[in-house]
N, C-alpha and C positions, 0 to 999 in steps of 0.2 A: 504494500500500500504506500503510495507516494505521500510524503508529508507536505502539507500545504504551508504550515507555519512553524517556525522555530522561535521560541521565546528564550532569549539569553538573559540571565540574571547575574551580573557581577555582584559579589557580596564580600564585604570586609567588615567584620565585627557587627553583624546585623541580627544578632540573636533576638533583640527586642521586636523586630519588625518582619523577619523573614516568614514566619508562620502565616501572618495575615496575607502577605504577598502570594505565597504558594497556594493557600486555600482558595484564593480568588481565581485560580487557574484550573480547578477541578470541575470538569464538565462531563456530560454523559458520553459513554464509550462510542456511540454512533458518530459523534463529532470529534472526540478526543483522539480517535485513530488518525486524524489528519494533523494532530498537534504533537510537538515534542518540546520539553522544557529542559534547558541546560543551565544548571546552577553551578557557577564557577566560584569556589571559595578561594579568595585572594589572600591566602596566608593569615586568616583570622586567628585571633588569640582567645576568642570566646567560644560559644557553643554553636556557631553558625554551621559548621560542617556537620555536626551531630544532628541538628534539625534538618538539614538538607538530606542526609542519609535516611532519616526516618520517613520522609516522603518518598524517597527512592524505593525503600523496602515495601512501603504500603501500595505505591502506584508505579511498579517497575516499567510498565509500558508507556508511561507518561514522562517521568522525571529521570534525569541523568545528573550525577554530581561529578565535578572535577575538582580536585584539590591541587593547588599550585602555590609556589612561593609568591610573596607579595610583589606586585609589579604595577599596581594601580589599574584604573579603568581601561586604559588603552591596551594593556597586555591581555586583559580578559577578552576583549573583543577580537584581538588578533588570534588568540588560541581557539576561540569559539568556532571559527570557520573550518577547523579540522574535524569537528564533530557534528556540525549542523547538516541536516538533510532537507529542511523545508524549502519551499520555493521562495518564501519571504522570511526575513528575520526581523523580529520586534525586540528591541532592547528595553528591558524593564529593570529599573533600579530596585534594589531589595527593600528599600523603605517606602516604595510606592506600591500600588496594586491596580489591578484591572477590575472593571465592572463585569462580573461573571455573565450576566445576561447579554451584555453588549459583546462579550467575547464570542458567544454562540452566534450572534448575528454576524459578527466579523468573519468567522469561518465560513458561514453560509454564503456571504457575499464574495469571498475569495473563490468558493466553489463555482459560483455562477457568473463570474466575470473573467474576461480574457486577461492574460498576464500583461503587466506593465513594469516599469523600472522601480516604481515606488507607489505605495498606497498611503494616502493621507487621511487622517481622521481627527475627531475633536478630542479635547481632554478637559479635565477639571483641574484647576489650581486649588489645592487643599491648604487652607490656613486654619489651624485649630480644628474645630469641628464643622467648619463651613467649607462648602465646595463652590467655587466660582467657575461656571462653565465657560469654556473658550470655544465658541461655535464659529464655524467657517461656512455658514450656509449660503454665502454669496456664490459658492461653487455649486454645481449641479451634481446630484447623487449619481454615482457610477459612470459619469462621463469621463472619457479619456482626454486629458489635457497635455499640452506640450510646454516645456519651460520657455520656449520662444514666444508663447502666447502672451507673456506678462512683462516682457522687457520694456523698461521705461514707462511702466504704468504704476499707479499707486496700488501696492499689494497689501490686502488686508489679512494676510496670513504669513506664517513662516514655517519652513521645513526643519523643525528641530526634533531631537530624538524622542521626545515625549508625545509625538503625534504622527509617527511614521512607521511603516514596515518596509524595509529595503530588500530588493531582490538579492538573494544570496550570492549570485555570480558577481554582482557589483561589489558587495561587501568584501569578497575574497580579493579584490583588486586594490583595496585600500589598506595601507600600512600605517598604523597609528604609533605615535611615540609612546614609550613605556617609562614608568617610574615617575610620572608627573600627573597632576590633576588637569581637568578641563579639556581632556582629549575628545570629549563629545563634540567640542567645537571643531576639532580637526575632521571628524567624521562629517559634520555638516558642511565643511568647506570642500573636501576632496571628493565627496560623492558626486558633486556636480560635473566632475570630469567625465562621468559615465552616464548620468541621468538624461533621458530625453523625454520620457512620458510619465504621467502619473494619473491615478484615479483618486477621487474623493468619495469617502464613505461617511455619510452623515450619522455618526454614532458617537456617543460620549464614552469612550473606551478606557482612557488612561487617567488615573488619579495621581497627580504630581504634587507631592508634599513639599512645602517651601518654608516651614517653620521649625524643622528639626534642629536642635542644638548641635553645633559642630558641622553643619552642612558646608559644602564648598562654595555655596552662593552667598554666604555671610561676608560682610565687608572685612572682618578680621581674617578670614580665610584668604581672600584676595590679597590682602596686605602680606600675609605670611608666605604666599606662593607667587610672589611677583616674578621670580625667576622662571617659573613655569609659563606664565603669560608671555614673557619675553621669548622663550623658546618657541612657543606656538606662533607668535607674531613673526619672528625671524624666519621660521620655515615658510610661513605664508608669503612673506615678501620675496623669498627666493623661488617658490614653486607655484605661485599664483598663475592662473591660465593666461595665455596671450589672446585667447578667444574672448572677445568682448561680451558675448552672450553668457558664457560660463562665468566670466569674471564678475558680471553683474550680480549673479547669485552668490558667488563667493564673498563679495563685499558685504552683502546682507548677513551672511553666516558669521563672519568674524566681528561685525560691528558691535554687538553687545559686549563682547570681551574687551575690545579696544576702548569702549566708553568707560568701563571699569578701570582699565589701565591708566587712562588719563585722570580719572577721579582720584585714584590712589596717589598718583604723583603730584597732583596739583592741590588737592584739598587736605591731604594728610602728610605727616612728617615722614620722609624717607631719608636714607643715608645719602651722602654725597656721591658714592659710586653708583647707587641705584638711580639717582636723578641724572647723572651723566649718561648712563645707559639709555634712560628715557629720552634724553635730548637726541641721541644718535638715532634711536628708533623713530622718534617723531620726524626727524628730517627725511628718513626713508619713506615714511607713510605719506609725507607731503608731496612726494613725487607722483602719487596717485591722487590727482585733484578731486576726482569724483568721490573717492573714499573719504578724503579729508573733509569735504563739504558735508558729508553725512555726519562725521564726528563733531564738527563745529556746532551742529544743531542740538547737541546734548545739553540737557537742562538739569540743574540741581536746585531744588526749591524755586523753580520757574526762572532761574538765572542761567544764561548761556555762558557758563564759567570758562569753557575752553576758548570760546570766542574772545572773551575778555583777556585771558592770558596771551592769546595769539597776538592781540593788539598791543598790550603793554608789557608783556614778558615779566610780570611780577606775580608771585603766588602767595606772598605773605598775607594779604588781605583775604585771598580766597580761602585760606585755612580757617577763617572765622565761620564759613558757611555751615560746616557740620555742627558747630556749637549753636548757631542760630536755629538750625533744624531741630536739634535736641530740645532747646528751650520752647520752641513752638509746639513740639509733641507733648512736653510736660504740661504746658498751658492748656492744651486741648484736653488732656486727660483730667486735669483738675476741674475744668469747666463742665465735663460730662459725668462727674461723680455724683 
């Protein structure tokens, strides 16, 4: 039986969340025969592997566990292609989960639609106990689109890992850096070297948690891992496509990370070597005028702080902005008590 979908779950010290994640993937055998789930234990020091193996023992036709030395997210995705058999690969973070009913719909939609390079769906942003649906209903259900259809248009959606399933043969052609965080951005960038077509399925499938303590999307994590951002940016500047159509999408893929990179260096204290590296990378970024124009529009509490720095080359006053934001948040909290 051909597998339609492989779900890859990179997991590092996820004992608190993994069971919820895996339980969301248990569906009736009539559909699960088209599904495989690969749990990759990335050198965890807690009970992550033990929990994974419990599910493998209970559902051996559905779950596979792989134990490896720690190498971060990119290494897990790289190794997953050696074991995956699905036509598509959906990457699911171990602290997130899928809507089980929507997963059933998703498999049925895959069964009844012709193959494309990527399948695009909706997700929920989960903050606390509240889900904020991210719908993309401007697109038509099950219609085949081409990435060239959207060039130089205002795009109300983004192809990020939490809302796509990628054709396995394309994933096999992408090599991610290992040992550093934020390599999901690399996947988002380099998949466009191979993507031509996609379909949209109007289902709320993926639940993306954004308030877990210690997440890589916290500002302190960005500050701690500034060298990883620089490695990803430097690679992008060297390997970005010369095809303007592909480059259009690659710019959109790296843009959120670059906005954070500028925020860290301009609004927060960094070391002199870090800031000197930032200046060097900034100069390289400026050679791509379209990318830098997108960066200049970045706002922090409604202020285009990068634009200000670009004009006056002074960041001392800009460092007041995070303190102003904190005071505003405290004032808002007091007013609503």
